[in-house]
C-alpha positions in Angstrom: -27.6 -66.8 129.3 -30.1 -65.9 126.6 -28.5 -63.5 124.1 -31.2 -63.0 121.5 -34.6 -61.3 121.7 -37.8 -62.2 120.0 -38.1 -60.5 116.6 -41.8 -59.9 117.0 -41.6 -57.6 120.0 -42.4 -54.0 119.1 -41.2 -50.9 121.0 -44.4 -50.8 123.0 -44.0 -54.2 124.5 -40.3 -53.6 125.1 -41.3 -50.6 127.2 -44.2 -52.3 128.9 -42.3 -55.4 130.0 -39.6 -53.6 132.1 -42.1 -51.3 133.7 -44.5 -54.1 134.7 -41.6 -56.3 136.0 -40.2 -53.3 137.8 -43.5 -52.5 139.5 -43.8 -56.2 140.5 -40.3 -56.2 142.0 -41.2 -53.0 143.8 -44.1 -54.7 145.4 -41.8 -57.6 146.4 -39.5 -55.1 148.2 -42.5 -53.4 149.7 -43.3 -56.7 151.3 -39.7 -57.6 152.1 -39.1 -54.3 153.9 -42.4 -54.2 155.7 -41.2 -56.0 158.8 -38.2 -53.7 159.2 -40.4 -50.5 159.1 -43.1 -52.1 161.3 -40.6 -53.5 163.9 -41.1 -50.6 166.4 -44.7 -51.8 166.6 -44.1 -55.6 166.2 -41.2 -55.9 168.7 -43.0 -55.0 171.9 -46.2 -56.9 171.1 -44.4 -60.2 170.2 -41.7 -59.6 173.0 -38.7 -59.9 170.6 -35.2 -59.1 171.7 -32.7 -57.5 169.3 -31.1 -60.8 168.4 -34.5 -62.2 167.3 -34.9 -59.0 165.2 -31.7 -59.8 163.4 -32.7 -63.5 163.0 -35.9 -62.5 161.3 -34.1 -60.3 158.8 -31.3 -62.9 158.2 -33.7 -65.8 157.8 -35.5 -64.1 155.0 -32.2 -63.3 153.3 -31.1 -66.9 153.6 -34.2 -68.4 151.9 -34.2 -65.5 149.4 -30.6 -66.2 148.3 -31.2 -70.0 148.2 -34.2 -69.5 145.9 -32.3 -67.1 143.7 -29.6 -69.7 143.2 -32.0 -72.5 142.3 -34.8 -70.7 140.5 -33.0 -70.5 137.2 -32.7 -74.3 136.9 -36.3 -74.7 138.0 -37.6 -72.2 135.4 -35.5 -73.8 132.6 -36.7 -77.3 133.5 -40.3 -76.2 133.7 -40.1 -74.1 130.6 -42.5 -71.4 131.7 -40.9 -68.4 133.3 -44.2 -66.5 133.1 -46.1 -69.2 135.0 -43.5 -69.5 137.7 -43.4 -65.7 138.1 -47.2 -65.5 138.6 -47.1 -68.3 141.2 -44.1 -66.7 143.0 -46.0 -63.4 143.1 -49.1 -65.0 144.5 -47.1 -66.9 147.1 -45.3 -63.9 148.5 -48.7 -62.1 148.9 -49.9 -65.1 150.9 -46.8 -64.9 153.1 -47.5 -61.2 153.8 -50.9 -62.1 155.0 -49.4 -64.8 157.2 -47.0 -62.3 158.7 -49.9 -60.2 159.8 -51.4 -63.2 161.5 -48.2 -64.2 163.4 -48.6 -64.3 167.2 -45.1 -65.4 168.1 -41.5 -65.2 167.1 -41.6 -68.7 165.5 -44.8 -68.0 163.5 -43.2 -64.8 162.2 -40.0 -66.6 161.4 -41.8 -69.3 159.4 -43.8 -66.7 157.4 -40.7 -64.6 156.6 -38.7 -67.7 155.5 -41.5 -68.8 153.2 -41.6 -65.2 151.9 -37.9 -65.4 151.0 -38.5 -68.7 149.1 -41.2 -67.1 147.0 -39.6 -63.8 146.4 -36.0 -64.8 145.9 -36.5 -66.1 142.4 -38.5 -63.2 141.1 -35.6 -61.0 140.0 -33.6 -63.9 138.2 -36.8 -64.8 136.3 -37.6 -61.2 135.5 -34.1 -60.5 134.2 -34.3 -63.7 132.1 -37.5 -62.4 130.5 -35.8 -59.0 129.8 -32.8 -60.8 128.2 -35.0 -62.8 125.9 -37.7 -60.2 125.1 -35.9 -56.9 124.8 -33.6 -55.8 122.0 -29.9 -55.9 123.0 -29.4 -52.1 122.3 -32.0 -51.4 125.1 -31.2 -54.3 127.4 -28.9 -52.4 129.9 -31.5 -49.7 130.5 -34.3 -52.2 130.7 -32.5 -54.3 133.3 -31.7 -51.2 135.3 -35.3 -50.1 135.3 -36.5 -53.7 136.2 -34.2 -54.0 139.2 -33.9 -50.5 140.6 -36.9 -48.3 139.9 -39.8 -50.1 141.5 -37.8 -51.6 144.3 -36.5 -48.3 145.5 -39.6 -46.2 144.8 -42.1 -48.6 146.4 -39.9 -50.7 148.7 -37.7 -48.0 150.2 -39.8 -44.8 149.9 -43.5 -45.6 149.9 -43.2 -48.6 152.3 -42.1 -46.8 155.4 -44.4 -43.8 154.9 -47.5 -45.8 154.1 -47.0 -48.8 156.3 -46.2 -46.8 159.4 -49.3 -44.6 158.8 -51.5 -47.6 158.5 -49.9 -49.2 161.6 -50.5 -46.1 163.7 -54.2 -45.9 162.6 -55.2 -49.5 162.4 -52.4 -51.6 163.8 -49.4 -53.3 162.3 -51.3 -56.5 161.4 -53.5 -54.5 159.0 -50.3 -53.0 157.5 -49.1 -56.5 156.5 -52.5 -57.3 155.0 -52.2 -54.1 153.0 -48.8 -55.1 151.8 -50.1 -58.4 150.4 -52.9 -57.0 148.2 -50.8 -55.4 145.4 -49.1 -58.7 144.7 -52.4 -60.2 143.7 -53.0 -57.4 141.3 -49.5 -57.6 139.9 -49.8 -61.3 139.3 -53.0 -60.8 137.3 -51.3 -58.1 135.2 -48.3 -60.4 134.5 -50.7 -63.1 133.5 -52.6 -60.8 131.2 -49.8 -58.8 129.5 -46.5 -60.7 129.7 -45.9 -63.0 126.8 -44.6 -66.5 127.3 -40.9 -66.6 126.6 -39.2 -69.3 124.6 -35.9 -70.0 126.2 -32.9 -70.9 124.1 -31.4 -74.0 125.6 -28.9 -74.6 122.9 -26.0 -74.3 125.3 -27.5 -75.9 128.3 -25.2 -78.6 129.6 -22.3 -77.5 127.4 -19.0 -78.3 129.3 -17.4 -75.4 127.4 -19.8 -73.0 129.0 -19.5 -74.3 132.5 -17.2 -72.5 134.9 -16.1 -73.4 138.4 -16.3 -71.2 141.4 -12.5 -71.3 141.7 -12.1 -70.2 138.0 -14.6 -67.3 138.5 -12.9 -66.0 141.7 -9.5 -66.2 140.0 -10.6 -63.1 138.0 -9.8 -60.2 140.3 -12.8 -58.1 139.5 -15.2 -61.0 140.3 -13.6 -61.7 143.6 -13.7 -58.0 144.6 -17.3 -57.6 143.4 -18.3 -60.7 145.5 -16.6 -59.2 148.6 -18.2 -55.8 147.9 -21.5 -57.6 147.8 -20.9 -59.1 151.3 -19.9 -55.8 153.0 -22.3 -53.5 151.3 -25.3 -55.8 151.5 -24.4 -56.1 155.2 -24.5 -52.3 155.4 -27.9 -52.2 153.6 -29.6 -54.9 155.6 -28.2 -53.7 158.9 -29.6 -50.2 158.2 -33.0 -51.6 157.2 -33.2 -53.8 160.3 -31.9 -51.4 163.0 -32.1 -47.8 161.9 -35.9 -47.6 162.5 -35.3 -48.9 166.1 -32.4 -46.5 166.7 -34.3 -43.5 165.4 -37.3 -44.2 167.6 -35.8 -45.7 170.7 -32.5 -43.8 171.0 -33.1 -40.6 169.2 -36.8 -40.5 170.3 -38.2 -39.5 166.9 -41.9 -40.3 166.5 -42.8 -43.1 164.2 -44.0 -40.8 161.4 -40.7 -38.8 161.4 -38.8 -42.1 161.4 -40.8 -43.2 158.4 -40.0 -40.0 156.4 -36.3 -40.3 157.3 -36.3 -43.9 156.1 -38.3 -42.9 153.1 -35.5 -40.5 152.1 -33.4 -43.5 151.5 -35.9 -44.7 148.9 -35.8 -41.4 147.1 -32.0 -41.4 147.1 -31.9 -45.0 145.8 -34.4 -44.2 143.0 -32.3 -41.3 141.8 -28.9 -42.9 142.4 -29.8 -46.1 140.7 -30.0 -44.3 137.4 -27.7 -41.3 138.0 -24.8 -43.3 139.4 -25.0 -45.9 136.6 -25.3 -43.3 133.9 -22.3 -41.4 135.4 -20.3 -44.6 135.5 -20.6 -44.9 131.7 -18.9 -41.5 131.4 -16.3 -41.3 134.1 -15.8 -45.0 134.8 -17.1 -47.7 137.2 -14.1 -47.7 139.5 -14.1 -44.0 140.7 -17.8 -44.2 141.8 -17.3 -47.6 143.4 -14.5 -46.2 145.5 -16.1 -42.9 146.4 -19.7 -43.8 147.3 -18.9 -46.3 150.1 -16.7 -43.6 151.8 -19.6 -41.1 151.4 -21.9 -43.7 153.0 -20.1 -43.3 156.3 -22.0 -40.0 156.9 -25.4 -41.8 157.2 -24.9 -43.7 160.4 -22.7 -41.0 161.9 -25.4 -38.4 161.3 -28.0 -40.7 162.8 -26.0 -40.9 165.9 -24.6 -37.4 166.3 -26.5 -34.8 164.2 -28.7 -32.6 166.4 -30.3 -30.3 163.8 -33.5 -30.4 161.9 -34.9 -33.8 160.8 -35.2 -32.3 157.3 -31.5 -31.7 157.2 -30.9 -35.2 158.6 -33.1 -36.5 155.7 -30.8 -34.7 153.3 -27.8 -36.3 154.9 -29.5 -39.7 154.6 -30.2 -39.0 150.9 -26.5 -38.2 150.2 -25.2 -41.1 152.3 -27.5 -43.6 150.7 -26.1 -42.8 147.2 -24.0 -45.9 147.7 -27.1 -47.9 146.7 -26.5 -46.6 143.2 -23.4 -48.8 142.8 -25.2 -52.1 143.7 -26.0 -52.8 140.0 -22.4 -52.1 139.2 -20.8 -54.7 141.4 -23.7 -57.2 141.1 -24.0 -57.2 137.3 -22.3 -54.5 135.2 -18.6 -55.0 136.2 -18.8 -58.8 136.5 -20.4 -59.1 133.1 -17.8 -56.8 131.6 -14.9 -58.7 133.2 -15.4 -62.2 131.7 -16.2 -64.0 128.5 -20.0 -63.7 127.8 -20.4 -67.5 128.1 -19.7 -67.2 131.8 -21.9 -64.2 132.6 -24.7 -66.2 134.2 -22.2 -67.9 136.5 -20.5 -64.7 137.7 -23.8 -62.9 138.2 -25.0 -65.7 140.4 -21.8 -65.6 142.5 -21.8 -61.8 142.9 -25.5 -61.6 143.8 -25.7 -64.8 145.9 -22.6 -64.3 148.1 -23.8 -60.8 149.1 -27.2 -62.0 150.0 -26.1 -65.1 151.9 -23.1 -63.8 153.8 -24.2 -60.2 154.0 -27.9 -60.5 154.2 -28.0 -63.5 156.5 -25.0 -63.1 158.9 -24.9 -59.3 159.2 -28.3 -58.7 160.9 -27.7 -61.7 163.2 -24.4 -60.3 164.3 -25.8 -56.8 164.5 -28.7 -58.0 166.7 -26.3 -59.7 169.1 -24.1 -56.6 169.2 -27.2 -54.5 169.9 -28.3 -56.7 172.8 -24.9 -56.6 174.4 -23.7 -53.0 173.6 -26.9 -51.1 172.7 -28.5 -50.0 169.5 -25.6 -47.8 168.5 -23.5 -51.0 167.8 -25.2 -51.8 164.5 -24.7 -48.2 163.3 -21.0 -48.5 164.2 -20.9 -51.7 162.2 -22.3 -49.8 159.2 -19.4 -47.3 159.5 -16.8 -50.1 159.4 -18.6 -51.9 156.5 -18.7 -48.7 154.4 -15.0 -48.1 154.9 -14.2 -51.7 154.0 -16.2 -51.3 150.8 -14.3 -48.2 149.7 -10.9 -49.9 150.4 -11.9 -53.0 148.5 -13.0 -51.0 145.5 -9.4 -49.6 145.2 -8.4 -53.0 143.7 -10.9 -53.0 140.8 -9.9 -52.9 137.2 -11.8 -50.4 135.1 -14.3 -52.0 132.7 -16.5 -49.1 131.3 -16.3 -49.4 127.5 -16.3 -45.7 126.9 -13.5 -45.1 129.3 -11.4 -47.9 128.0 -11.9 -46.6 124.4 -10.8 -43.2 125.5 -7.7 -44.5 127.2 -6.9 -46.6 124.1 -7.2 -43.5 121.9 -4.8 -41.6 124.2 -2.2 -44.4 124.1 -2.4 -45.1 120.4 -0.4 -42.0 119.2 2.3 -42.9 121.7 2.7 -46.4 120.1 3.1 -45.1 116.5 
């Protein structure tokens, strides 16, 4: 992992870079989530069953995770993270256009799998650029903005509201075409304003820095964070894939109301990504990682049983989706604080990749089969079980927040003298 920043980067560039990369990743998530929000329009026209809906979501997650695992090696070998980022951004825009042209399940499946290949490496490349270009004292905030702000604001809030409106007025194919345009603009901005990084390969190939999967999972926090990734990514992807269908087909909300309800998740995630992370610095990572999965249970239960105003339901969705705020904690913060810095890249890859592969790929497939056999309530009941498992798993975490550990040490010190 790169641990030094370029000396010549001033405050302006160190502010510009995270915001630009965050917007780009937001466009990525706008594209990734487009099919989920448009599924009430796509499913009847293409004649998809619920299992095929799950396969489409899982296939993109599979190729996304595979690309995320491999892209670091490719970018290091090529020596141009900026160039690879521009190409990946253009590629996923092309795949969005291809999704709009799909006339069958197989054509849509191919487009979504190619989209996963192009999009999967964007966040690893972006975070590598942050690590090398932003001063260490600002790196945590910069990484949080890069990963969470744009993806939640654009991908989770604007996507359902805007795409559904376009689909209702012009058709779902035009909505996919719309989703592909911002990527072209973002690639031009990256090419114009992002400086080419100069990776430090001093430790590449060092046997001292290499760590096996078994060694990594022997650390309790790493194992628990990897398992949290599996169950909570499963919760996330199942909600994205089947909540729009449940709200429109079972609860009989119109498409625009469904879009606003799903959009409330994006607002919650945008707020929670910063608020939860900042709160974890003060009160600790562990309490929030235990509490928020249990709170997340209210979201699917409210979708099934709440009979009041859709605005109140949106508020319940907002609170329940606060679990999204701990994703950076179990994917990056706690793993990086639990091991020697030489092994940070290894454990981040494990904690991000396992969640995407086992949670993102298998969960929607299983949920789709369950929906076909037992109805659309089955995926939401799965969400309840997954959230409860997440809270129980987090009970085994060891606290890693530096401020909390320092406070505990200060309390113990007088007792030892």
